[in-house]
VEXDREN-2710 file (C-alpha; in Angstrom, 1 decimal):
% VEXDREN-2710
k/r/px/py/pz
1/MET/-21.4/-177.2/-92.3
2/GLN/-22.2/-176.0/-88.8
3/ILE/-23.5/-172.9/-87.1
4/ILE/-22.0/-173.8/-83.7
5/ASP/-18.7/-175.1/-82.5
6/GLN/-18.9/-177.0/-79.3
7/LYS/-15.1/-176.9/-78.9
8/VAL/-15.1/-173.2/-78.5
9/GLN/-14.9/-172.3/-74.8
10/ILE/-16.7/-169.4/-73.2
11/THR/-14.3/-166.5/-73.0
12/THR/-14.5/-164.1/-70.1
13/VAL/-13.2/-160.8/-71.3
14/SER/-13.5/-158.8/-68.2
15/SER/-15.4/-158.9/-64.9
16/HIS/-18.3/-157.3/-66.7
17/ILE/-18.4/-158.7/-70.3
18/VAL/-18.7/-162.4/-71.2
19/ILE/-18.4/-163.6/-74.7
20/GLN/-19.9/-167.0/-75.5
21/PRO/-20.7/-169.1/-78.5
22/VAL/-24.4/-169.3/-79.5
23/THR/-25.5/-172.9/-78.9
24/THR/-29.1/-172.7/-77.7
25/LYS/-32.4/-171.4/-79.1
26/ALA/-32.6/-168.8/-76.3
27/GLN/-29.1/-167.5/-77.2
28/LEU/-30.1/-167.4/-80.9
29/LYS/-33.2/-165.4/-80.0
30/ALA/-31.1/-163.0/-78.0
31/PHE/-28.7/-162.7/-80.9
32/VAL/-31.5/-161.7/-83.3
33/GLU/-33.5/-159.5/-80.9
34/LEU/-30.5/-157.4/-79.9
35/ALA/-30.3/-155.5/-83.1
36/TYR/-33.9/-154.2/-82.6
37/ARG/-33.1/-152.9/-79.1
38/LEU/-29.7/-151.3/-79.9
39/ASN/-31.0/-149.5/-83.1
40/ALA/-34.5/-148.6/-81.8
41/ASP/-33.6/-144.9/-81.5
42/ASP/-32.1/-144.6/-85.0
43/PRO/-34.8/-143.1/-87.3
44/HIS/-33.0/-144.4/-90.4
45/TRP/-32.5/-148.0/-89.3
46/VAL/-35.0/-150.3/-91.0
47/PRO/-35.9/-153.4/-88.9
48/PRO/-35.5/-156.5/-91.0
49/LEU/-38.3/-159.0/-90.8
50/LYS/-37.3/-161.4/-88.1
51/SER/-38.4/-164.4/-90.1
52/GLU/-35.8/-163.3/-92.7
53/THR/-33.0/-163.0/-90.1
54/TYR/-33.8/-166.4/-88.7
55/ALA/-33.7/-167.9/-92.2
56/LEU/-30.4/-166.2/-92.9
57/LEU/-28.9/-167.9/-89.8
58/SER/-30.5/-171.3/-90.4
59/PRO/-28.3/-174.1/-91.9
60/LYS/-31.6/-175.7/-93.0
61/LYS/-32.8/-172.7/-94.9
62/ASN/-29.7/-170.9/-96.1
63/PRO/-27.6/-172.7/-98.7
64/PHE/-24.6/-170.6/-97.8
65/PHE/-24.0/-173.1/-95.0
66/GLU/-23.4/-175.8/-97.5
67/HIS/-20.0/-174.3/-98.3
68/ALA/-19.4/-172.3/-95.1
69/THR/-18.5/-172.8/-91.4
70/VAL/-20.2/-170.3/-89.2
71/GLN/-19.9/-169.4/-85.5
72/LEU/-22.1/-166.9/-83.7
73/TYR/-21.0/-165.1/-80.6
74/LEU/-23.1/-163.2/-78.0
75/ALA/-21.7/-160.7/-75.5
76/GLU/-23.4/-160.4/-72.1
77/ARG/-23.0/-158.0/-69.2
78/ASP/-24.7/-158.9/-65.9
79/GLY/-26.8/-161.4/-67.8
80/GLU/-28.0/-159.0/-70.4
81/ALA/-27.1/-159.3/-74.1
82/VAL/-25.1/-156.2/-75.2
83/GLY/-23.4/-157.4/-78.4
84/ARG/-23.2/-160.0/-81.1
85/ILE/-20.9/-161.0/-84.0
86/SER/-20.6/-163.9/-86.5
87/ALA/-17.3/-165.4/-87.5
88/HIS/-17.4/-167.5/-90.7
89/ILE/-15.3/-169.1/-93.4
90/ASP/-16.7/-169.4/-96.9
91/HIS/-14.9/-172.4/-98.4
92/LEU/-15.7/-171.3/-101.9
93/ALA/-14.1/-167.9/-101.2
94/LEU/-10.9/-169.8/-100.2
95/GLU/-10.8/-171.2/-103.7
96/GLN/-10.8/-167.8/-105.4
97/PRO/-7.7/-166.0/-106.8
98/VAL/-5.9/-164.0/-104.2
99/GLU/-5.7/-161.0/-106.6
100/GLN/-9.5/-160.8/-106.6
101/GLY/-9.5/-160.0/-102.9
102/LEU/-10.3/-163.3/-101.1
103/GLY/-8.5/-166.6/-101.6
104/PRO/-6.7/-169.0/-99.3
105/GLY/-6.4/-168.1/-95.6
106/THR/-9.1/-165.5/-95.7
107/GLY/-12.1/-165.5/-93.3
108/ASN/-14.8/-163.1/-92.3
109/TRP/-16.8/-161.7/-89.5
110/GLY/-20.1/-159.8/-89.6
111/LEU/-23.5/-159.0/-88.1
112/LEU/-21.8/-156.8/-85.6
113/GLU/-23.9/-155.0/-83.0
114/ALA/-22.5/-153.6/-79.8
115/ASP/-23.5/-151.2/-77.1
116/SER/-20.0/-149.8/-76.6
117/GLU/-16.5/-149.8/-78.0
118/ALA/-15.3/-152.2/-75.3
119/THR/-18.0/-154.7/-76.2
120/ALA/-17.2/-154.4/-79.9
121/SER/-13.5/-154.9/-79.2
122/SER/-14.2/-158.1/-77.2
123/LEU/-16.4/-159.5/-79.9
124/ILE/-14.0/-158.8/-82.7
125/ASP/-11.2/-160.4/-80.6
126/ALA/-13.4/-163.5/-80.1
127/ALA/-14.1/-163.7/-83.8
128/GLU/-10.4/-163.4/-84.7
129/LYS/-9.4/-166.1/-82.3
130/TRP/-11.9/-168.5/-83.7
131/LEU/-10.8/-167.7/-87.2
132/LYS/-7.2/-168.1/-86.3
133/SER/-8.0/-171.5/-84.7
134/LYS/-9.3/-172.5/-88.2
135/ASP/-6.0/-171.6/-89.9
136/ILE/-7.2/-168.3/-91.1
137/ASP/-4.6/-165.5/-91.1
138/ARG/-6.4/-162.7/-92.9
139/VAL/-9.8/-161.2/-92.2
140/ILE/-12.1/-159.3/-94.6
141/ALA/-15.0/-157.7/-92.7
142/PRO/-17.7/-157.0/-92.1
143/MET/-19.4/-159.6/-94.3
144/SER/-23.0/-160.5/-93.2
145/LEU/-22.8/-163.3/-94.1
146/SER/-22.0/-163.7/-97.8
147/VAL/-20.7/-161.2/-100.2
148/TRP/-24.2/-161.7/-101.8
149/ASP/-26.0/-160.6/-98.6
150/GLU/-25.0/-157.3/-96.9
151/PRO/-21.2/-156.8/-97.3
152/GLY/-19.4/-153.8/-95.8
153/LEU/-19.9/-151.2/-93.1
154/LEU/-21.9/-148.0/-93.8
155/THR/-19.3/-145.2/-93.7
156/PHE/-21.2/-142.5/-95.7
157/GLY/-24.9/-141.8/-95.9
158/TYR/-26.2/-142.1/-92.4
159/ASP/-28.8/-139.4/-92.9
160/HIS/-31.3/-141.5/-94.8
161/SER/-32.7/-145.0/-94.7
162/PRO/-31.3/-147.9/-96.8
163/THR/-33.3/-149.4/-99.6
164/VAL/-34.3/-153.1/-99.7
165/MET/-31.6/-155.6/-98.9
166/MET/-29.1/-152.9/-97.9
167/GLY/-27.6/-152.4/-94.4
168/HIS/-27.5/-149.4/-92.0
169/HIS/-25.1/-149.1/-89.1
170/ASN/-24.3/-147.1/-86.1
171/ALA/-21.8/-144.4/-87.2
172/ALA/-19.6/-145.1/-84.1
173/TYR/-18.8/-148.6/-85.5
174/GLN/-16.3/-147.2/-88.1
175/GLY/-14.0/-145.8/-85.4
176/TRP/-14.4/-148.9/-83.2
177/ILE/-13.4/-151.2/-86.1
178/GLU/-10.5/-149.1/-87.3
179/GLY/-9.4/-148.9/-83.7
180/GLU/-8.9/-152.6/-83.9
181/GLY/-6.3/-152.3/-86.6
182/TYR/-8.6/-152.7/-89.6
183/LYS/-7.7/-150.9/-92.9
184/SER/-10.1/-150.1/-95.8
185/VAL/-9.6/-152.5/-98.6
186/LYS/-12.7/-151.8/-100.8
187/GLU/-15.6/-149.4/-101.0
188/LEU/-19.1/-150.4/-102.3
189/ILE/-21.0/-147.4/-103.6
190/THR/-24.7/-146.7/-104.2
191/TYR/-25.9/-144.0/-106.4
192/ASP/-29.1/-141.9/-106.2
193/LEU/-30.8/-140.4/-109.2
194/PRO/-34.2/-138.7/-110.0
195/ILE/-36.0/-140.7/-112.7
196/THR/-39.1/-138.7/-113.6
197/ASP/-37.6/-136.6/-116.4
198/GLY/-35.5/-139.1/-118.2
199/PHE/-31.8/-139.0/-119.1
200/PRO/-29.4/-136.7/-121.0
201/PRO/-29.5/-136.5/-124.8
202/LEU/-26.4/-138.6/-125.2
203/ILE/-28.1/-141.5/-123.5
204/ASP/-31.1/-141.1/-125.8
205/ARG/-28.9/-141.3/-128.8
206/ILE/-27.3/-144.5/-127.5
207/ILE/-30.7/-146.0/-126.9
208/LYS/-31.9/-145.1/-130.4
209/SER/-28.8/-146.7/-131.9
210/GLY/-29.5/-149.9/-129.9
211/GLU/-33.1/-150.0/-131.2
212/ARG/-31.7/-150.0/-134.7
213/ASN/-29.4/-152.9/-133.9
214/SER/-31.2/-156.0/-135.4
215/LYS/-29.1/-158.4/-133.3
216/LEU/-30.5/-157.0/-130.0
217/LYS/-33.7/-158.1/-128.4
218/LEU/-35.0/-157.1/-125.0
219/ARG/-37.7/-158.9/-123.1
220/LYS/-39.3/-158.8/-119.7
221/VAL/-39.0/-161.7/-117.4
222/GLU/-42.0/-164.0/-117.2
223/LYS/-43.2/-164.6/-113.6
224/ALA/-45.0/-167.8/-114.8
225/HIS/-41.5/-169.0/-115.8
226/PHE/-39.5/-167.2/-113.2
227/ASP/-37.5/-170.3/-112.2
228/ARG/-36.3/-170.5/-115.8
229/ASP/-35.5/-166.8/-116.0
230/ALA/-33.9/-166.6/-112.6
231/LYS/-31.4/-169.3/-113.7
232/ILE/-30.7/-167.3/-116.9
233/ILE/-30.1/-164.2/-114.9
234/MET/-27.9/-165.8/-112.3
235/ASN/-25.8/-167.7/-114.9
236/ILE/-25.2/-164.3/-116.7
237/LEU/-24.3/-162.9/-113.3
238/ASN/-21.8/-165.6/-112.5
239/ASP/-20.1/-165.0/-115.8
240/ALA/-20.3/-161.2/-115.8
241/TRP/-19.0/-160.7/-112.3
242/SER/-16.4/-163.5/-112.3
243/ASP/-13.4/-161.2/-112.6
244/ASN/-14.7/-158.7/-110.0
245/TRP/-13.1/-158.1/-106.6
246/GLY/-14.6/-160.4/-103.9
247/PHE/-16.5/-162.6/-106.4
248/VAL/-17.7/-166.0/-105.1
249/PRO/-19.8/-168.0/-107.5
250/LEU/-23.4/-168.8/-106.7
251/THR/-24.0/-172.5/-106.4
252/ASP/-27.0/-174.1/-108.2
253/HIS/-28.8/-174.4/-104.8
254/GLU/-28.1/-170.7/-104.1
255/ILE/-29.5/-169.8/-107.5
256/ASP/-32.7/-171.7/-106.8
257/HIS/-32.8/-170.1/-103.3
258/VAL/-32.5/-166.6/-104.7
259/GLY/-35.3/-167.3/-107.2
260/VAL/-37.6/-168.4/-104.4
261/LYS/-36.6/-165.4/-102.2
262/LEU/-37.1/-162.8/-104.8
263/LYS/-40.2/-164.1/-106.5
264/PRO/-42.7/-162.3/-104.2
265/ILE/-41.1/-158.9/-105.1
266/VAL/-40.5/-159.6/-108.7
267/TYR/-42.6/-157.6/-111.2
268/GLU/-42.2/-158.5/-114.9
269/ASP/-41.9/-155.0/-116.2
270/LEU/-39.1/-154.2/-113.8
271/ILE/-36.6/-156.9/-114.8
272/MET/-35.3/-157.3/-118.3
273/ILE/-33.1/-159.8/-120.1
274/ALA/-31.2/-158.8/-123.3
275/GLU/-30.5/-161.2/-126.0
276/TYR/-27.8/-160.9/-128.7
277/ASP/-28.1/-163.1/-131.8
278/GLY/-30.8/-165.0/-129.8
279/LYS/-28.6/-165.7/-126.8
280/PRO/-29.2/-164.2/-123.3
281/VAL/-26.3/-162.0/-122.6
282/ALA/-27.3/-159.3/-120.2
283/PHE/-29.9/-158.4/-117.6
284/LEU/-31.1/-155.6/-115.3
285/MET/-33.0/-156.2/-112.1
286/THR/-35.1/-153.5/-110.4
287/LEU/-37.0/-153.9/-107.2
288/PRO/-39.6/-151.6/-105.6
289/ASP/-38.3/-150.5/-102.2
290/LEU/-39.9/-153.0/-99.8
291/ASN/-38.2/-151.2/-96.9
292/ASP/-40.6/-148.3/-97.4
293/ARG/-43.4/-150.6/-96.6
294/THR/-41.8/-152.6/-93.7
295/LYS/-40.0/-149.9/-91.9
296/ASP/-42.8/-149.4/-89.3
297/MET/-43.4/-153.1/-88.7
298/ASN/-40.5/-153.6/-86.2
299/GLY/-39.6/-156.9/-87.9
300/SER/-42.9/-158.6/-87.2
301/LEU/-45.8/-159.5/-89.6
302/LEU/-48.1/-159.9/-86.6
303/PRO/-50.9/-159.2/-85.9
304/PHE/-52.0/-157.5/-89.1
305/ASN/-48.7/-156.5/-90.8
306/TRP/-48.9/-159.6/-93.0
307/ALA/-52.1/-158.3/-94.6
308/LYS/-50.7/-154.9/-95.2
309/LEU/-47.6/-156.5/-96.8
310/LEU/-49.7/-158.8/-99.0
311/TRP/-51.8/-155.9/-100.2
312/TRP/-48.7/-153.8/-101.0
313/LEU/-47.1/-156.8/-102.9
314/LYS/-50.3/-157.1/-105.0
315/PHE/-50.6/-153.4/-105.7
316/PRO/-47.1/-152.0/-105.1
317/LYS/-46.5/-148.2/-105.2
318/SER/-43.1/-147.0/-104.3
319/PRO/-41.3/-143.7/-104.7
320/THR/-38.0/-145.5/-104.8
321/MET/-36.7/-148.3/-107.0
322/ARG/-33.4/-150.1/-106.4
323/VAL/-31.2/-151.7/-109.1
324/PRO/-29.4/-154.3/-107.0
325/LEU/-28.0/-156.4/-109.9
326/MET/-27.0/-155.8/-113.5
327/GLY/-24.6/-157.7/-115.8
328/VAL/-23.3/-158.3/-119.3
329/VAL/-21.4/-161.4/-120.2
330/LYS/-17.7/-160.9/-120.3
331/GLU/-17.6/-161.6/-124.1
332/LEU/-19.5/-158.4/-124.8
333/GLN/-18.5/-156.2/-121.9
334/ASN/-16.3/-153.8/-123.9
335/SER/-18.5/-153.8/-127.0
336/ARG/-20.8/-151.1/-128.3
337/ALA/-23.7/-153.5/-127.9
338/ALA/-23.1/-153.6/-124.1
339/SER/-23.7/-149.9/-123.8
340/GLN/-26.8/-150.1/-126.0
341/MET/-28.2/-152.9/-124.0
342/ALA/-27.5/-151.3/-120.6
343/PHE/-29.0/-147.9/-121.4
344/MET/-32.0/-149.5/-123.2
345/MET/-32.8/-151.6/-120.2
346/ILE/-32.4/-148.7/-117.8
347/GLU/-34.6/-146.4/-119.9
348/TYR/-37.4/-149.0/-120.6
349/ILE/-37.6/-149.9/-116.9
350/ARG/-37.5/-146.3/-115.9
351/ARG/-40.6/-145.6/-117.9
352/GLU/-42.5/-148.5/-116.3
353/ALA/-41.3/-147.5/-112.8
354/VAL/-42.6/-144.0/-113.2
355/SER/-45.9/-144.7/-115.0
356/LYS/-47.0/-147.8/-113.2
357/TYR/-45.4/-147.7/-109.7
358/GLY/-45.2/-144.0/-109.0
359/ALA/-41.5/-144.0/-108.6
360/THR/-39.6/-140.7/-108.5
361/ARG/-36.1/-141.8/-107.7
362/GLY/-33.8/-144.8/-108.3
363/GLU/-30.9/-146.2/-106.4
364/LEU/-28.1/-148.0/-108.3
365/GLY/-25.9/-150.4/-106.4
366/TRP/-23.9/-151.4/-104.8
367/VAL/-21.1/-150.8/-107.2
368/LEU/-17.4/-151.6/-106.6
369/ASP/-15.4/-148.4/-106.5
370/ASP/-13.0/-149.8/-109.2
371/ASN/-15.8/-151.0/-111.5
372/GLN/-15.1/-148.5/-114.3
373/GLY/-17.9/-149.7/-116.5
374/MET/-20.6/-149.3/-113.8
375/VAL/-19.2/-146.1/-112.5
376/ALA/-19.2/-144.7/-116.1
377/ILE/-22.9/-145.7/-116.4
378/ALA/-23.7/-144.0/-113.1
379/ASN/-22.0/-140.9/-114.2
380/ALA/-23.6/-140.9/-117.6
381/ILE/-27.1/-140.9/-116.2
382/GLU/-26.1/-138.0/-113.8
383/SER/-26.5/-140.0/-110.5
384/LYS/-24.9/-139.0/-107.3
385/VAL/-23.2/-141.1/-104.6
386/ASN/-25.6/-141.4/-101.6
387/ARG/-24.1/-144.2/-99.6
388/ILE/-20.7/-145.9/-99.2
389/TYR/-20.1/-149.3/-97.5
390/THR/-16.5/-150.0/-96.6
391/LEU/-14.9/-153.5/-96.4
392/TYR/-11.8/-153.7/-94.1
393/GLU/-8.9/-156.2/-93.9
394/LYS/-6.5/-157.2/-91.2
395/THR/-3.8/-159.8/-90.8
396/ILE/-4.2/-161.9/-87.7
END
């Protein structure tokens, strides 16, 4: 698949703004660097490591491109970059059932950054025209790039920084996007909870009942065999989430890629796999908040940030833990064992996070607003909504 489309012509939107496809290394650099300039004054924006952003946009390094067509656009005014957007089609998403949110005729745009509403409007128009030229008639956005990356636009929770692998956006973008005719189609929720004092008595009783269940066995992942355990986790995930809105299966290459990407921030006592009758059926993944360490690095590991990061990775201390992924195979999702496994994993990891890593709070999510099981878990452990990301749709 390709990241550029040589057939797309430069589009002059006005006498001041020019939208053009990214086709050169210089344009790609401008595309990446723009986010750091436009968000420099936002105290809650966490600059991503530039190496990670370049890898995300590289067909050689990101297996998403094996099943997607991607076009990047750059907006310029008087020769200066003032906006950017990606337009893309995930061909695996086209194969999904329409009732699950994606399906035939659905494309996406994402990675939006703009200095003004006029710039944003011009960029969205260019993305829509490109998608329409590819026989797309419906847009779900923003999606940056995959549903497994950073989907949705932040629409609640601007007053604090995001945790690792979560986005943060200019509050003005919501009005600009909705002004282009986009309507909310799904909300992705994150939950905040204090973790130093444990959970309510009801949860303790469920955990104790699980500990008496001889069919249940919980184990930590083994970093020495993380490739094996990553495949187990992602296979459970593909099954557990397969009926969810917006689901797109991870390919074998993507599973391997996720394993490699996550391994540096994987700690054995923060990720658990649950077995039922000797078969892996559930998992819970927790990550120390890397953003807390990288926020002041401005996206660069030079000259000495690499040493600081390596030291932190070796001896991580983090007040915040994020639970990005959790799943139980469909066969057991409505069973008593599912509740037992979920709360046992949450509690066991909570103890480790507090005692070994100095954690005082956790963040759960994102969670689909209609995922009744996960919303019930979040409510049961008395967590509170702290961020909402909105996905929009529009017929073009």
